[in-house]
C-alpha positions as a Markdown table, in Angstrom:
| # | Residue | x | y | z |
|---|---|---|---|---|
| 1 | Unk | 21.7 | -6.7 | -12.5 |
| 2 | Unk | 23.5 | -10.0 | -12.7 |
| 3 | Unk | 24.1 | -9.8 | -9.0 |
| 4 | Unk | 20.5 | -9.0 | -8.3 |
| 5 | Unk | 19.4 | -11.9 | -10.4 |
| 6 | Unk | 21.7 | -14.2 | -8.4 |
| 7 | Unk | 20.1 | -12.9 | -5.1 |
| 8 | Unk | 16.7 | -13.8 | -6.4 |
| 9 | Unk | 17.8 | -17.3 | -7.5 |
| 10 | Unk | 19.5 | -17.8 | -4.1 |
| 11 | Unk | 16.1 | -17.2 | -2.5 |
| 12 | Unk | 14.6 | -20.0 | -4.5 |
| 13 | Unk | 12.9 | -18.0 | -7.3 |
| 14 | Unk | 12.9 | -19.6 | -10.7 |
| 15 | Unk | 12.9 | -18.3 | -14.3 |
| 16 | Unk | 14.5 | -15.1 | -13.0 |
| 17 | Unk | 14.8 | -12.3 | -15.6 |
| 18 | Unk | 15.9 | -8.8 | -15.1 |
| 19 | Unk | 15.0 | -5.9 | -17.4 |
| 20 | Unk | 17.0 | -2.7 | -17.7 |
| 21 | Unk | 19.0 | -1.2 | -14.9 |
| 22 | Unk | 16.2 | 0.0 | -12.7 |
| 23 | Unk | 15.6 | -3.0 | -10.5 |
| 24 | Unk | 12.9 | -4.7 | -12.6 |
| 25 | Unk | 12.9 | -8.5 | -11.8 |
| 26 | Unk | 10.4 | -11.0 | -13.2 |
| 27 | Unk | 10.3 | -14.4 | -11.5 |
| 28 | Unk | 8.3 | -17.4 | -10.6 |
| 29 | Unk | 7.9 | -18.7 | -7.1 |
| 30 | Unk | 5.7 | -21.4 | -5.5 |
| 31 | Unk | 4.2 | -19.0 | -2.9 |
| 32 | Unk | 1.6 | -16.5 | -4.0 |
| 33 | Unk | 1.8 | -14.3 | -0.8 |
| 34 | Unk | 3.3 | -11.0 | -2.1 |
| 35 | Unk | 3.8 | -9.5 | 1.3 |
| 36 | Unk | 5.9 | -12.5 | 2.5 |
| 37 | Unk | 7.9 | -12.4 | -0.7 |
| 38 | Unk | 8.5 | -8.7 | -0.5 |
| 39 | Unk | 9.8 | -9.1 | 3.1 |
| 40 | Unk | 12.1 | -12.0 | 2.1 |
| 41 | Unk | 13.5 | -9.9 | -0.8 |
| 42 | Unk | 13.9 | -6.8 | 1.3 |
| 43 | Unk | 15.7 | -8.7 | 4.1 |
| 44 | Unk | 18.1 | -10.4 | 1.7 |
| 45 | Unk | 19.0 | -7.2 | -0.2 |
| 46 | Unk | 19.5 | -5.4 | 3.2 |
| 47 | Unk | 21.8 | -8.1 | 4.5 |
| 48 | Unk | 23.7 | -8.4 | 1.1 |
| 49 | Unk | 24.1 | -4.7 | 0.3 |
| 50 | Unk | 23.7 | -3.1 | 3.8 |
| 51 | Unk | 20.9 | -0.7 | 2.9 |
| 52 | Unk | 17.1 | -0.6 | 2.7 |
| 53 | Unk | 15.6 | -1.0 | -0.7 |
| 54 | Unk | 11.8 | -1.3 | -0.7 |
| 55 | Unk | 10.3 | -3.6 | -3.4 |
| 56 | Unk | 6.9 | -4.0 | -4.8 |
| 57 | Unk | 5.6 | -7.2 | -6.3 |
| 58 | Unk | 3.0 | -7.0 | -9.0 |
| 59 | Unk | 1.2 | -9.9 | -10.6 |
| 60 | Unk | 0.7 | -10.1 | -14.4 |
| 61 | Unk | -3.0 | -9.5 | -13.8 |
| 62 | Unk | -2.2 | -6.3 | -11.8 |
| 63 | Unk | 0.1 | -5.0 | -14.6 |
| 64 | Unk | -2.5 | -5.9 | -17.3 |
| 65 | Unk | -5.3 | -4.1 | -15.4 |
| 66 | Unk | -3.1 | -1.0 | -14.9 |
| 67 | Unk | -2.4 | -0.9 | -18.6 |
| 68 | Unk | -6.0 | -1.3 | -19.6 |
| 69 | Unk | -7.1 | 1.5 | -17.1 |
| 70 | Unk | -4.6 | 4.0 | -18.5 |
| 71 | Unk | -6.6 | 7.2 | -19.1 |
| 72 | Unk | -3.7 | 8.7 | -21.1 |
| 73 | Unk | -3.6 | 6.4 | -24.1 |
| 74 | Unk | -3.7 | 9.4 | -26.4 |
| 75 | Unk | -0.6 | 11.0 | -24.7 |
| 76 | Unk | 3.0 | 10.4 | -25.8 |
| 77 | Unk | 5.0 | 8.7 | -23.0 |
| 78 | Unk | 2.7 | 8.5 | -20.0 |
| 79 | Unk | 4.1 | 7.2 | -16.7 |
| 80 | Unk | 2.6 | 4.7 | -14.3 |
| 81 | Unk | 3.3 | 4.9 | -10.6 |
| 82 | Unk | 2.4 | 1.7 | -8.7 |
| 83 | Unk | 1.5 | 2.2 | -5.1 |
| 84 | Unk | 2.2 | -0.3 | -2.3 |
| 85 | Unk | -1.3 | 0.4 | -0.8 |
| 86 | Unk | -4.4 | 2.4 | -1.2 |
| 87 | Unk | -3.5 | 5.9 | 0.0 |
| 88 | Unk | -5.6 | 7.6 | 2.8 |
| 89 | Unk | -8.0 | 10.3 | 1.7 |
| 90 | Unk | -6.1 | 13.1 | 3.5 |
| 91 | Unk | -2.8 | 12.0 | 1.8 |
| 92 | Unk | -4.6 | 12.1 | -1.6 |
| 93 | Unk | -5.6 | 15.6 | -0.8 |
| 94 | Unk | -2.1 | 16.5 | 0.1 |
| 95 | Unk | -0.9 | 15.3 | -3.3 |
| 96 | Unk | -3.7 | 17.0 | -5.1 |
| 97 | Unk | -2.7 | 20.3 | -3.5 |
| 98 | Unk | 0.6 | 20.1 | -5.4 |
| 99 | Unk | 0.4 | 21.8 | -8.8 |
| 100 | Unk | 3.2 | 21.9 | -11.3 |
| 101 | Unk | 3.0 | 23.6 | -14.7 |
| 102 | Unk | 2.0 | 21.2 | -17.4 |
| 103 | Unk | 2.3 | 18.1 | -15.2 |
| 104 | Unk | -0.9 | 16.2 | -14.5 |
| 105 | Unk | -2.0 | 12.9 | -13.2 |
| 106 | Unk | -4.9 | 10.7 | -12.4 |
| 107 | Unk | -5.1 | 8.2 | -9.5 |
| 108 | Unk | -7.0 | 5.0 | -10.1 |
| 109 | Unk | -7.0 | 2.4 | -7.4 |
| 110 | Unk | -3.3 | 1.8 | -6.6 |
| 111 | Unk | -1.9 | 3.4 | -9.8 |
| 112 | Unk | -1.1 | 7.0 | -10.6 |
| 113 | Unk | -1.1 | 7.7 | -14.3 |
| 114 | Unk | 1.0 | 10.8 | -15.1 |
| 115 | Unk | 2.2 | 13.0 | -17.9 |
| 116 | Unk | 5.5 | 14.9 | -17.7 |
| 117 | Unk | 5.9 | 17.0 | -20.8 |
| 118 | Unk | 9.5 | 17.9 | -19.9 |
| 119 | Unk | 10.4 | 14.3 | -19.1 |
| 120 | Unk | 10.5 | 12.2 | -15.9 |
| 121 | Unk | 14.0 | 13.4 | -15.0 |
| 122 | Unk | 12.8 | 17.0 | -14.8 |
| 123 | Unk | 9.4 | 16.3 | -13.3 |
| 124 | Unk | 8.5 | 18.0 | -10.1 |
| 125 | Unk | 5.8 | 15.4 | -9.3 |
| 126 | Unk | 8.4 | 12.6 | -9.1 |
| 127 | Unk | 8.3 | 9.3 | -7.2 |
| 128 | Unk | 9.9 | 10.8 | -4.1 |
| 129 | Unk | 7.2 | 13.5 | -3.9 |
| 130 | Unk | 4.5 | 10.9 | -4.4 |
| 131 | Unk | 5.8 | 8.7 | -1.6 |
| 132 | Unk | 6.2 | 11.7 | 0.7 |
| 133 | Unk | 2.7 | 13.1 | 0.1 |
| 134 | Unk | 0.9 | 9.7 | 0.1 |
| 135 | Unk | 3.1 | 8.3 | 2.9 |
| 136 | Unk | 3.4 | 4.9 | 1.1 |
| 137 | Unk | 6.1 | 3.2 | -1.1 |
| 138 | Unk | 5.8 | 3.6 | -4.8 |
| 139 | Unk | 7.6 | 2.8 | -8.0 |
| 140 | Unk | 7.3 | 4.6 | -11.3 |
| 141 | Unk | 7.8 | 3.1 | -14.8 |
| 142 | Unk | 7.2 | 4.5 | -18.2 |
| 143 | Unk | 4.6 | 2.9 | -20.4 |
| 144 | Unk | 7.1 | 1.2 | -22.6 |
| 145 | Unk | 8.8 | -0.5 | -19.6 |
| 146 | Unk | 5.5 | -1.5 | -18.1 |
| 147 | Unk | 4.4 | -3.1 | -21.4 |
| 148 | Unk | 7.7 | -4.9 | -21.7 |
| 149 | Unk | 7.4 | -6.3 | -18.1 |
| 150 | Unk | 4.0 | -7.6 | -18.9 |
| 151 | Unk | 5.4 | -9.2 | -22.1 |
| 152 | Unk | 8.1 | -10.9 | -20.0 |
| 153 | Unk | 5.6 | -12.1 | -17.4 |
| 154 | Unk | 3.3 | -13.5 | -20.1 |
| 155 | Unk | 6.2 | -15.3 | -21.7 |
| 156 | Unk | 7.2 | -16.7 | -18.3 |
| 157 | Unk | 3.6 | -17.9 | -17.6 |
| 158 | Unk | 3.3 | -19.5 | -21.0 |
| 159 | Unk | 6.6 | -21.4 | -20.6 |
| 160 | Unk | 5.5 | -23.1 | -17.3 |
């Protein structure tokens, strides 16, 4: 994660903070165009490591909205899958046709809220399946991590 932080700092990002070993990076940058930033990060990681790693930039407002729209507040350990775009209707149907015992989800805008009673590591409806069925990039985080990322973002915004 220290190497990843250095890459972001080398790109001109400021107040760079990483959180746990799953590629979470919080930063500040003068540009607000997420697509341009995503491409810049993708290209740098590709040239540095030699492989393609998609990334998804979320604003503090998007994270806050996702948390407030969580339909599973009464469930222990829900997961949030953030989508890179709004999925097409036929791809939503393809995902809906996948049924796994005791796993359930709800799609709202560009976030899938899910419950995996046997844990995310054993979930059949995992991030790879979601990306394959919806034909878009996605990233999944548990509720605790999502809340922590918002906390870091809020702290960063208040320190500027």
